[in-house]
Phi, psi and omega in degrees: 000127181271120180274348185306315180300325180288319178294317178297320178299317179296320178298316178296318179297320178296319179295320178296315180296321181287333179301332178290340182268000179104179184296320181295319179292322179296317179296320178296318180297322178296318178294319180294320183300319182290328179279338181272357183301313182292323178294323178294315178300317180297318179296320178294320178297320178296320178295318178296320179295318178296320178296318179297322178297317180294319179295318179299319179300318181282337184268354187311132016272005174284178180204161174231128179239146173255125180235141179268134171235100186072238179259356186251138178279154173225161182245140174240116182253125176247104182290157176294152180298139179285138177259110182252134176292146177287153178299136177082001180266160179273097186290337182280338182274129178295148181295146178293145179296151180296151182293147178292152177290146176300150184305322183285346181290331181270352184263012182104209179060040181266160177235151179263140177218142175266129180238124177250124179241155176301148184306322183288341180277331185304310179295329178292321177296315180298319179296317180296319179295318179296320179299324180273359180070034183236160170288160178301318180298313181297321179297316180295320178299317179292322179296317179294317179300319180293324180290324181279335180228072186298336179292333183290326182265357187072136185287092185284338187284341184077002180259169181294145179288159179297143179246139180262130175224106183069233179260012183244153175245144173225150181153201184248143176236138179242000000 
């Protein structure tokens, strides 16, 4: 974004206003205008940054950043991730609420487990947790609880539920 037209416009307005004060005021305004150029640019950059912050707040989890390239600002817009319904799902029906945690899960007695996920899944997990207003850990606990007890969440996937045969599970995972 080129700030020069805005700075030049301000310089012209200052000259017009000073012209009413006579030749001496006009000469003073010209000298002031050239020294105020950097202060004017800085004030405009601060206004753009404040606007980007407000837009980012309203656009969350997307963002707007102001970046300088030389003397001119540029904008980088990161839109929020699009939420697309899965094929074969009922897009008009609101998603079922996540299953409640078992009573003993909130009373302590937790275990630590290391979970390694592919790099491309990590941001999707974080986005899903943020959409539900949960920490990643709480979201994962609910996802695992729903997978182990599919009847509690209602079978949202529209696919057949997992079937148990001996010590093995078979079915669909999403």
